[in-house]
C-alpha positions in Angstrom: -80.0 -1.1 -86.8 -79.3 -4.8 -87.0 -76.3 -4.2 -89.0 -74.9 -2.2 -86.2 -76.0 -4.7 -83.6 -74.1 -7.5 -85.7 -70.9 -5.2 -86.1 -70.6 -4.5 -82.3 -71.3 -8.4 -81.1 -68.3 -9.4 -83.7 -66.2 -6.6 -82.3 -66.9 -7.7 -78.6 -66.4 -11.3 -79.6 -63.0 -10.4 -81.1 -61.9 -8.5 -78.1 -62.7 -11.7 -76.0 -60.2 -13.9 -77.9 -57.5 -11.1 -78.3 -54.2 -11.5 -76.7 -51.3 -9.4 -76.2 -48.4 -10.1 -78.5 -45.3 -11.6 -77.0 -42.6 -9.7 -77.0 -38.6 -10.0 -75.9 -39.1 -8.7 -72.4 -42.7 -9.6 -71.9 -41.7 -12.0 -68.8 -38.9 -10.0 -67.1 -40.0 -9.0 -63.7 -37.1 -7.1 -62.6 -35.6 -4.3 -64.9 -32.9 -2.0 -63.8 -29.6 -0.3 -65.2 -26.4 0.4 -63.2 -22.8 1.9 -64.2 -19.6 1.9 -62.0 -15.8 1.6 -62.3 -13.6 -1.7 -62.7 -10.3 -2.3 -60.9 -8.5 -5.1 -62.4 -5.4 -6.7 -60.8 -3.3 -9.2 -62.7 0.3 -10.5 -63.1 2.7 -9.3 -65.8 6.3 -10.9 -65.7 6.0 -11.7 -62.2 4.8 -8.4 -61.3 1.3 -7.6 -60.1 -0.2 -4.8 -62.2 -3.7 -2.9 -61.8 -5.4 -1.1 -64.6 -9.2 0.9 -64.1 -12.2 1.2 -66.3 -15.7 1.4 -66.2 -18.6 0.1 -67.8 -22.6 0.0 -67.5 -25.5 -2.4 -68.4 -29.1 -3.1 -68.3 -30.6 -5.5 -65.7 -33.1 -8.1 -66.9 -34.1 -10.4 -64.0 -30.8 -12.5 -63.0 -29.0 -11.5 -66.1 -27.3 -8.3 -67.2 -25.9 -6.9 -70.6 -23.8 -4.0 -71.6 -20.4 -2.6 -72.1 -17.2 -1.9 -70.7 -13.9 -0.4 -71.4 -10.4 -0.8 -69.6 -7.5 1.7 -69.6 -3.9 1.2 -70.6 -1.7 -1.5 -69.0 2.0 -0.8 -69.1 4.9 -3.2 -68.5 8.5 -3.5 -69.8 11.2 -5.9 -70.3 14.8 -5.6 -70.2 16.6 -7.1 -73.3 20.5 -6.7 -72.2 21.7 -8.5 -75.2 20.4 -5.9 -77.4 20.7 -3.3 -75.0 16.9 -2.4 -75.2 14.4 -1.4 -72.8 10.9 -2.9 -74.4 7.8 -1.5 -73.2 4.2 -2.3 -74.0 1.0 -0.5 -73.3 -2.6 -2.2 -74.2 -6.1 -1.3 -73.6 -9.6 -3.0 -74.8 -13.2 -2.7 -74.6 -16.3 -4.1 -75.8 -19.4 -6.2 -74.6 -20.2 -7.4 -70.9 -22.7 -10.2 -70.0 -23.4 -11.0 -66.7 -25.3 -13.4 -64.2 -26.3 -12.7 -60.4 -28.6 -15.1 -59.1 -30.1 -15.0 -55.5 -30.0 -10.8 -55.7 -32.0 -10.5 -52.6 -29.6 -12.2 -50.6 -26.9 -9.9 -48.9 -24.0 -11.8 -50.4 -24.8 -13.9 -53.6 -23.1 -15.3 -56.6 -21.6 -13.2 -59.4 -20.3 -14.3 -62.8 -19.8 -12.4 -66.0 -17.8 -12.3 -69.1 -16.2 -9.5 -70.9 -15.4 -9.8 -74.6 -13.8 -7.0 -76.7 -11.0 -5.4 -79.1 -8.1 -3.4 -78.2 -4.6 -2.5 -79.1 -1.2 -3.3 -77.9 1.9 -0.8 -78.5 5.4 -1.9 -78.7 8.1 0.5 -78.0 12.1 -0.4 -77.9 14.4 2.3 -76.6 18.2 2.3 -75.9 18.8 1.2 -72.4 21.2 3.6 -71.4 19.0 6.4 -73.2 15.1 6.2 -73.0 14.8 9.1 -75.7 16.5 7.0 -78.3 13.4 5.1 -79.7 14.5 2.0 -81.8 11.1 0.7 -82.9 7.5 1.2 -82.3 5.0 -1.4 -83.3 1.3 -1.8 -82.9 -0.9 -5.2 -82.9 -4.7 -5.3 -82.7 -6.0 -8.0 -80.1 -9.0 -9.9 -79.1 -10.0 -10.2 -75.1 -12.0 -12.6 -73.6 -12.3 -12.2 -69.7 -14.6 -14.7 -67.6 -15.0 -13.9 -64.0 -16.7 -15.6 -60.9 -17.2 -14.7 -57.5 -19.4 -13.0 -54.9 -21.4 -9.9 -54.8 -22.4 -7.9 -51.7 -25.3 -5.4 -51.5 -24.4 -2.6 -49.6 -27.4 -0.3 -50.4 -30.2 -0.7 -52.4 -28.5 1.4 -55.1 -24.9 0.0 -54.5 -23.1 -3.3 -54.7 -19.5 -4.8 -54.6 -18.6 -7.7 -56.5 -15.1 -9.4 -55.8 -14.2 -12.1 -58.4 -11.4 -14.3 -59.7 -10.9 -13.8 -63.4 -8.8 -15.0 -66.5 -7.9 -12.6 -69.3 -7.3 -14.6 -72.5 -5.6 -12.2 -75.1 -5.2 -13.2 -78.8 -3.6 -11.4 -81.6 0.0 -10.7 -80.6 1.8 -11.5 -83.6 4.2 -8.5 -84.6 5.8 -7.5 -81.2 9.1 -8.5 -80.8 9.8 -11.0 -77.7 6.2 -10.8 -76.7 3.4 -13.3 -77.2 -0.2 -13.9 -76.3 1.0 -15.8 -73.1 2.7 -12.6 -71.8 -0.6 -10.7 -72.0 -3.1 -13.6 -70.9 -3.3 -14.0 -67.3 -5.0 -14.9 -63.9 -6.4 -12.2 -61.8 -8.7 -10.5 -59.7 -11.3 -8.0 -60.3 -13.1 -5.5 -58.0 -16.3 -4.1 -59.4 -18.7 -0.9 -58.0 -21.9 -1.0 -59.3 -24.2 2.0 -59.0 -27.8 2.1 -60.0 -31.5 0.6 -60.0 -31.3 -3.1 -59.7 -35.2 -3.7 -60.1 -35.4 -4.2 -56.2 -38.0 -2.9 -54.0 -36.9 0.6 -53.7 -36.7 1.2 -57.4 -39.9 -0.6 -58.6 
């Protein structure tokens, strides 16, 4: 009988000093998730081009982490010296990290960085006969795209972010008459985000 009493006293005292293990997200107060389309506007050879894509992320307090993909840009140059029309298509995708402080304000700061990988495909065709393909080459690329701007809380489940951005492209080595500078550009991005952001309506 005494041994059982001692056992239960030891068990009770141990429970008084026991603490929960710390975990990676133990101090996170806001958890949510979202997804939506991306519209990116940027400059190629003095022309503004637009491409669309999408992404999604997990919300952890004022930060989020997820992934994205952007569709094919397409632009061309006329090379009259060689009687060629040179065109390039490229796209990329990868990771997406963001920071959105003051989220309970209707309008608040928004910043993110996308970094990923993709491919640029080059094609040279006869200027007088587009079906006469002279050359086709592919380069693998790395893309880093930071952006800063403002986000608007439209509804508890819908937000719009408008940002200025810069796309830095590296890896254009084999495409004739093109370089990294032709793909790197300042631009603007519009992001529509749908989901639960850990606000009152989703807690």
